[in-house]
C-alpha positions, -999 to 999 in steps of 0.1 A, spaced: 257 -686 343 264 -654 326 244 -623 336 227 -607 306 224 -568 304 190 -558 294 188 -526 273 170 -497 290 141 -480 275 155 -445 281 174 -445 248 142 -451 229 125 -424 249 152 -399 241 150 -406 204 112 -402 205 116 -369 224 141 -356 199 118 -365 170 89 -347 187 111 -316 194 121 -317 157 85 -317 145 77 -289 169 107 -268 156 96 -274 120 60 -263 128 73 -232 146 95 -222 117 65 -225 93 43 -204 116 70 -177 119 72 -176 81 35 -173 78 33 -145 104 61 -126 86 43 -128 53 11 -117 69 28 -86 83 41 -77 48 7 -83 33 -10 -61 60 14 -32 53 9 -36 16 -29 -36 20 -27 -5 43 -6 13 17 -30 5 -11 -60 15 10 -44 49 17 -36 53 -20 -73 47 -28 -83 72 -2 -60 98 -16 -72 92 -51 -108 93 -40 -102 126 -23 -85 141 -54 -114 128 -76 -140 144 -53 -121 177 -53 -119 176 -91 -156 169 -94 -165 196 -69 -144 222 -88 -162 214 -121 -129 201 -136 -110 234 -130 -74 224 -122 -65 255 -103 -95 251 -80 -88 214 -76 -52 223 -65 -66 248 -40 -90 222 -26 -65 193 -24 -34 212 -15 -14 201 -45 8 220 -69 -2 227 -105 26 222 -130 24 220 -168 -13 214 -169 -13 186 -143 -18 185 -105 7 168 -83 4 159 -46 33 144 -27 30 123 4 56 109 29 57 74 43 28 82 67 6 96 38 10 132 51 24 161 31 62 159 34 80 185 54 109 205 41 134 178 52 113 147 45 114 132 11 82 123 -7 76 86 -9 43 87 -29 30 110 -56 -5 115 -69 -9 130 -103 -41 143 -118 -39 151 -156 -71 166 -170 -83 163 -207 -112 180 -223 -140 158 -236 -174 166 -252 -194 184 -226 -173 174 -196 -137 173 -183 -120 140 -179 -89 133 -157 -65 105 -152 -55 100 -115 -24 80 -108 -8 72 -75 29 61 -76 53 47 -51 84 67 -59 111 45 -42 101 15 -63 88 33 -93 56 13 -89 21 25 -100 -3 17 -72 -35 27 -90 -47 45 -121 -83 59 -124 -101 79 -150 -128 103 -136 -150 128 -152 -164 162 -140 -193 182 -154 -187 219 -156 -204 240 -130 -237 254 -140 -238 292 -143 -257 308 -115 
């Protein structure tokens, strides 16, 4: 009588183990992609939040100065050029030093209106040429004391 060789179950177990490892690798790759996109979204959100804070600060300085551009420049630390106020920021949203290049720029352009002064505030990302936000604010003139 001929002896029959019975197939072992280790081959099936190895295939099942490889399939489970493949599913695990696929899930891990998806998770890494999600975490990478979350990091990019977090940085983008932080950048936009800082742009809003800078614009809010400029708007409050403009209102506190009664719409006077020279006083707004003195309060905010910006430079007045051609009837507009410009404030530059580096990548950490600090004033750039002599060697550092500006990465963001806030511009405040006033326009006279009936009984008040209006200004458009715009924050731009210079390296991409992207406008992060644009606001219009108004300031009442200071009352004479």
